Structures are given as structure tokens and as C-alpha cells.
Residue, then its C-alpha position, 0 to 999 in steps of 0.5 A: m414205102l417211105r411215103n406211107k405213114t408208119d412209125a419207122a417213116d416218122a422216126k426217119g423223118l425226125l432224124e433227118a430233120l434233126r441232123n439237117d441244118a438247112l431245115c428252118a424250124v417254124p416258131v410257135k405263135s404266142v397267144e397274142q399272135h393267135a388272137l390277132a390272126s383270128l381277128h384277121r381271119m374273121r374279117s377276111g371271111w366276112q369280107a368274102t361273104r360281103t363280096a359274094r352278096l354284092n355280086t349276087l345282088r348285081g347279077l339278079l338285078r341285071e337279069l331284070g334290067f336294073t344296072i347298078p353303077v360300078g362300086a361296092r358302096r353303090v349296091v346297097p343304096a341302089v337296092e334299097g331305092l328299088v325296094s322302097d320304090g313301088e313304081s320301080g317295076l321290081p317283082e313284089v316277091m323279090r322285095p323282102v328277099l332283097a331287103e334282107a340281103a341289103r341288111e345282111i351286107g350292112d351287118l357284115e360291114r359293121r362287123m368288119r368295122a368293129v374288127e378294125r377298131s379292135l386292131e387299131a386299139h391293139a396297134r396303139g400299144d404295139e411299137t412294132v406295128r407303129r414302126l411298120r406303119t411308117i412304111p409307104g403302103v403298109g397300113l393298119l391291116t398289113a402291119t398287124a397281119l405281119v406281126a400276127f403271122v410272122g412274129d419276128a422278122e429276125r428269124f430270117a437271115s436277110a431281106r430277100h429270105f423274108a420276101s421269098y418267104l412271102g412268095l414275092t421273089p421270082r421262080e428260077w429255072s437256071s442251068g449251067q451258065k444260063r440264069s432264067l427268072g420267071r414269075i413270082s413263086k406265090r409261096g407262103d401266106p397268100y393273105l400277106r402277099m395280097l395285102l402287100i401288093h394292094g399296098a403297092r398299088s396304092v403307093l403307085c396311085h399316090a405317086k402319080r398324083r404327086q409328080g415331082e415330089n416323090d422320094r426314091l422309092r416312089t420314083w423307082a416304082l413309077d420307072r418300073e411302071r413305065a417300063r413293065g406295066h402297072n401290074k408287074a410294077a406293083v408286084a416288084l414294089a411289093n417285093k421291095l416293101a417286104r424287104i423294107v419291112w424286114a429292115v425296119w423290123r430288124d433295126g427298130e427304127g421307122y422308115h425314112g424315105l430318101k429324096v431323089q438327087p437332082a441330075a448333075 
């Protein structure tokens, strides 16, 4: 009966929430946060539509024997070339439809760039975003998304609490004196988690190209990659980046990478 929606169950739930200090209140977002989050949601929706259109064009043309090289930016030029070439062998009935799909993709990309310009204009006047962008792997999208969806990192007791809120800490199956850690929990906002993991991948790729010139963070990430593989290292680095975000946000200072100390 307590699982049903009744006034008595609601009253009991409110009373339990009031007297339980372990429950954390969710802050109400400001109008500015809602505006930033709306920009990210619109861009994410257009990006998903663009990806779907690109995959559809690839699949349709592959069935007709036309293979497009790997890379999202190669699809539209390849489609436009097939449509404009009268000797390409493309069925005439498909030419106007494919041309319209290519124009739609171009329009979606223009909308996404317009959102990015709006985010950049906002970032120039936001000190928190400016500080967060000094962290490796945290760019315009990640910094503004954190400000929009998190609001204030000081409401988290520690950096680990913040990383756990983003679902980047391992799930735990422990009993007695045996501690067992598994995969990350994947709780929290998947969009923020995706941005941080993609940022971690870019840090790893950049660190490989500048061997011998990396700081302690990038050196640690490369060591993780050699020991555990690229994907696990990227997630572990995303976890560490989340903790750095919390520290930078709390202290009000930019990120200062520490250089690797030479071996004695």
C-alpha cells in the first residue's frame, strides 16, 4: 500500500525526507542555467538527427554499390558528387531525395554552429567557465554543460562525491572483510559523463603525440592505458578530470599541471 500514490503515503514520504539528514536536497536551477541547458539539449538533438541522416545515406548508397569512406565530413560531398554526376549510375528517382537529405544535414550543422557561437559568447562573460576550460579535456561544451546542469560544485562534500554524482565511480559489492569494486555506476547525467569521457580520450590521444613533454596527469593516464587498455584508461581519466573540476571550481583558481619529477 505504501507504494501507491495517496495523500497518506505522500505525507509519510515528506516527513521521512524532513527528518533524514542523509538525503541531499536538489537545488533549483536558475533561469540562466535553464537557458544554457536548453542550448545543449537543442544541439544534442540536432546532432543525433544529423548522425541518423548520415547513417541512412551511407546504408542506402551501400546497397546500391556506392561506398563512402569513413568520416562524417565525407558523406555530404560524396552524396552531392553522385547526385550531380549524370554518369554515376545513381537511379534518377533517388537524386532529389538524396539532395534534400544533404541539404538537411548542412542545415543541421549550421544550427549546431550557431548554438556553439552562443555558448562561446556566454563563456566570455562567465569566470567559472573560463577557469574550467583551463583543465585538459574540458572544452567549451563540457564547461558550459557543467555550469548548466550542476550549478555549484560546493554542494558536494568532496571530489569523490562529485565524481560519484556523475556516475564515474565504480560500483561496490563488498561483504565482511572482502571489498569488490566493479564497473562504473553510470548514475547521474549521461550527457555530462559522455562529455568528460570524450575529453579524456582527447587528452590520451594528445599525450601520445607529445611523449616526454607530458605533465603528471597525462603521464598517469598513459600508464593506465598501458596497464588496462584505452577504454578503461579513458574512463579512469574522466573520473580524475571530474575530481579536478570540483577542486578548480571550489578553489576559484585555474588548473596548474604538475611536471613529472625526474627519477633519482
